[in-house]
N, C-alpha and C positions, 0 to 999 in steps of 0.2 A: 785277617791281617797276616801278611807273610812273615816268615822267620826273620828276613832281612829288616823289615819295618819294625818288628818287635825289638830287634837288637839295637837299631838306631834310637828308638824311644828309650830303651834302657840306658844307653850311653848318655844321651842328652839329660835324662833324669838324674843320673849320677853326677854329671857335671854341675847341674843346677843345685843339687844337694850339697856338693862340696863348696860351691860359691856361697850358698846360704850359711854354711858353717864358718867359712872364712869371714863373711860379713859380720857375724856375731862376735868374732874374736877381735876385729879391728876396732880400736877406740876412735870413734868418729870425732872426738874432741881434738885429736891431734892431726886431723886431715886438713891440709891447706887447700881450700877450694880454688884459689888462684893457680896453684900448681896443677891441679886436675884440669882446670880450664886450659892452661898452657899445653898440657899433654894432648888434650883433645884437639886443639888448634894445630898441633904438629901432625896429627894423623888425618885431619879433615880432608886433605886432597885425596888420600887413599879411600876414605869413606865415600866421598863423592864419586870417585871413579868406580869403586866396586859396587855401588848401588845404581849406577847408570844402566840404562837399557842395553842389553846384549853382552855386557862385560862378564857377568857370572856364566852365561851360556858358553861364551868363547873359552873362558878359563877351564870350565869343566869338560868341554869337548876335547881340549888339548890334554887335560889330565887323563881322561878315560881312553882316548884314542892314540895318544902319543903325538909324535911329529906328524903334521898334516900340511898339505898344500892349500893355497888360497881357495881354489875352486872346490876342493873337497870340503873345507870349512863352510864355504858359501852354500853348497848343496845340502849339507847336513843340517845347518841352522836355518836355511831358507831365508837368507838375509841379502840385502842388496849389496852390490860390489862396493859402492861408495861408503855405505855405513860400515861394512866390514873393514875396509881399508882404513877408515878413520879410527875405528876402535882398536885395530891391531897396532896402529901408529901410537896411540895413547898408551897401550899396554907395553909396547916396546920402549917408549920414552921413560916409563916408570920402572923399567928393568924387570918386568914380570914375564915378558915373552921375548924370545930371541928369534930374529928373522935370518934365515940362511938363504943365500942365493946360489942356485945351480945354473951354470951356463949350459944351454942346450942348442947347439947349431947356431941359428941366427938370433935366437932369443934367450931368455932366461926364465927360470921358474923359482918362485919363492916358496919356501917351506917354513913353518912356524912350529915352535915348541916352547914349553914352559921352561923358564930358568929355575934354578934352585930356589930363588926368592919367590918366584911365581908359585911353585909347588907348596912352599910353606904358607903362602897366602891362601891357597885353595884349602889346605888342611885346616888353617885357622878359621876360615869362613864356614866350613862344613857344620860344626855344632850350632853356630848361629843360625844358618839357613834351615837346618833340620828342626831346630827348636821353634823357629817361627812357623814352619810348616806344620809341625806336630801340634803345637799349642795354639796356633792361629792368633798370635798376638798382633 
């Protein structure tokens, strides 16, 4: 196991330990199940989007590589133009990715980057994804 993998496992384990401690402190008698349901319904569109095919890959590619052009993303991810275009549109509509258009002679070139909101989503997703990967839940 690499040092990087060991560190990720340590971080996820610490997060889980803290959540378990918090869970023991919270009085379950005072939790309003309907309120929890309402909160889950509020974030469901994001959950659906973030768990759909190609979305995590696009977000992490933009986080790791920074600003990228459409064809660069397409080449790195080995994804069809149509699917990439649709997914980038979804991410743009949700405010997670910003599209910049550069005019070049007779045409234009699109470049994409994560918004601040998109970066926060990637950071929030990371322990969840690492935890699933490490613990194979």
